[in-house]
N, C-alpha and C positions, 0 to 999 in steps of 0.2 A: 245494252245490260244497264246502263245508268238509269234509261226510265225505269226498268225491271228492278234496282236494287233501290232506289232513292224515290221511288213513285208508286210503285206496285208494294215491294214489299212491307213496306211501313204499314200497308192498310191490313195486309195478312197478320204480321206482327200483333197490332194491336188488337184487330178481332179477336185470334186466339185469345190473348191475353185475359180479354175482358168475360167472352163468354166460357173458355174453360175455367175463369175463376169460378164465375155463378156455376159451373155444372159440379164442380168438386166439391163447394162448398153446398149445396143441395145433395148430392148424392153421397159424400164421404165428408161431412161437417168434423168428424172426430178426427181429419189426419191434417185440420187446419190448424199447425203449430208451428213453434220454430226447432221443437227440438232440442229444447235447453240442454246441454252437457254438462251444466256446473255441477250440479251434484258430484259429477263422478272427477272432478278435477277443478278445483277453482282457483287452482295457483296458474297464471297469466291470464284467467279469465276474464276477470274485472275490468284491467286495463287495456287489455285486445279491444273486447267489445265495446265499452266505451271509447276508445278512440275510433273505433272501425265507425260504429253508427252513429257517433255524433260530426265527423266525417263526411259522412254517407247524408245525412242529413243536410248539411249546410249544400253539398252540391248538387244533392235533388232542385234545393228550394233556388239554387240561384242558375241551374238552368231552367228551370220552369219560367221563373221569372226575366230572365235574361234574353230565354230566344222565344216565350210566347206574348213579352210586351212589343206591341206594335210601335214601330221606329220612331213613327211620330209624338210618342208619348217623349219620349227620351228629349225629341227635338223641343218638343216643347218647355221642356223644363230644363234646357240650356244645360244639358251634357252631352259632350260629344262621343263622336264617334269612337275617339282615342281615348278619352277619360273612361267610357265603359270599357273598354279593352282592357286596361291596365289593371279597373276594378277587378273582372272579372279573373285576369292573369292572378293576383293577387291573394285573392280568396278562394279562388278555386286550386291555387296553388298551395297555398296551407292548407284547405280541408282535403285534399289531394294525400297529401303526403302523411297527417292523419291516419287516414284512411286507410293507407295503405300499409301504414304501420300499424296500427290495429290488425288487419288483414293478415297480414304476415304472421304476428305472434298466433292470433287465432288458426290458421292453415298448419304452422308448424306443431302446438298441439295437439291437434285434429290429428297430425300424422306420427304421431314419436308416440303417444303416449298408448298403452296397448289397451285400454278400455274406453275410451275413448273414440279408440279408431272402431274397436269393435263397435260401438254405437252407434257409428257411421255409415252412410249409404254413400254408394257412389256418386249420386246426385248432389248429397251433402258438399262430399270435398269439390266436387266437378265445377259447379256454380259458385263455390268460394275462389276456386283457382280461375273463372271466368271472370269474374269479378274484379281481383287483384290485376291481371291483363288490362280490363278493360281502366283502372288504375292508371297502369304505365302508360298507357294508349294516351290517355288524357293529359299527363303532366308532359308528357313529351313533344302535344300539340301545342304547350307552352314556350318550347324552343321555338316553335316555327313562325307564331306570334307576334315573339320579341326581333323578329327580323322585316317585320311591318308592323308600327303603330298606328295607322292610321285609321285602322277597324272597319277594311276595307273589306276583308273576306270574315268577317265577324260580322257586318250584315250580312253577306250573300250566304252564310248561316241561320242565321234569323229568317231571312226570305224564306226559305227553305223548310226550316218546322212552322214556322205558320202557314206558308201555302199546304202543309199537309195537314193540321191540324183544322185550319180553317175552311178546307176541300178547296184552295183556288187551281186553277188549272195551272199546270206547267211549274210544279211545284219542284221539279227533276231538274230544270234546266240550270235552278240554279248552284247545281252540285258540279256540272260541266266546268274542270278547271281547279277545282280545291285540290289542296294538295292531299297526297293517297291518307295520310295519317289522322284527317279531318274523318274523312271517306269511311276508313278501317273501324274508328270509333265511333261514329251512326253507325255503320253494320253491325260490330258486336252489342250496342246497348240495343240495337231493335233486337239482336237474336237474344239476349236474356231477356226482354220483354215476352218471347215469344217461348222459350221456356219456362217465364213465371209461373204459371199456375200447375207447372208439373215439379215444382221444387219448394223448398222449406221458405222461398222468399215474399209467400202467401199473407206471410204475418205480418207482412210490411202494412197491411190494408185493414189489419184487423185492431179493434181498441174496445177495452172493456166498458162501454156506454153502458152496459146491463148493470154493471156494479151500482150505479146510480141511483138504481130504483130495487135493488136487492132488497130485498125483508131480512133486517135483522144481520147479523155480522157471521162472517165463517170463522168456526172456533176449532185451532189446531193444537193438539198435544202431542207430546212425546212420546211416545210408549214407555221408554223409562221411568219420564216423570208419571204416569197414572200409574204404573203400577208401583211406586211407592206410595201411590194416596189411594190405595184400595182398602177400604173399610174392613179390619180383622171381624172373623168369625168367632162371636167368644161361645157358641151354644156347641154342649158337649154332645159328639154324638148319643144316640140312644144304643142302651145296650139289648 
């Protein structure tokens, strides 16, 4: 079971995420959007969205650098495993609380406002709930890490992640004996990867690069302003 969940399942989740995203973009590009509901209710949206997205971006960046950077790099720089763990706990804790607060605001808005709720799908609310559960699990792992600050368990998680990404044999062996909270956190994260191409999360990998070479500007006028500026017809109708 350990090998299935942490040796095979990661490749299934990553493969579905990559191929599913490519197929969706190719066959249904107009669904590739965040489906923003800001126009339906701006209240709570800005602060919730900013907190959530900034927190998530910091967490993703920290996970990529912290887990996939070879351990020898930290050793060469003189950064001890304990110091790296404290840094990860501090930065991850602050970013996690930001994202959790912002996500809670967005979920409350999505579930309580009738117009936003009518605009939402089960996948929209469901993926947001999964992300909030994932954030809670991540914050709970900090409490586990505080019990031992030697960085030993953190190194095992790094070896597992690098074993999966760099296709090393026996990557799942590093997960044996790891605290159950870390295992749940990783399993749910992989499940979110699996669901990625079927939800609004796909907008994370979209960037408005084409705006750099788009000819001209896009002019947007309100209907009310356009109506007031329409030229008057001074011609009298023919008798």
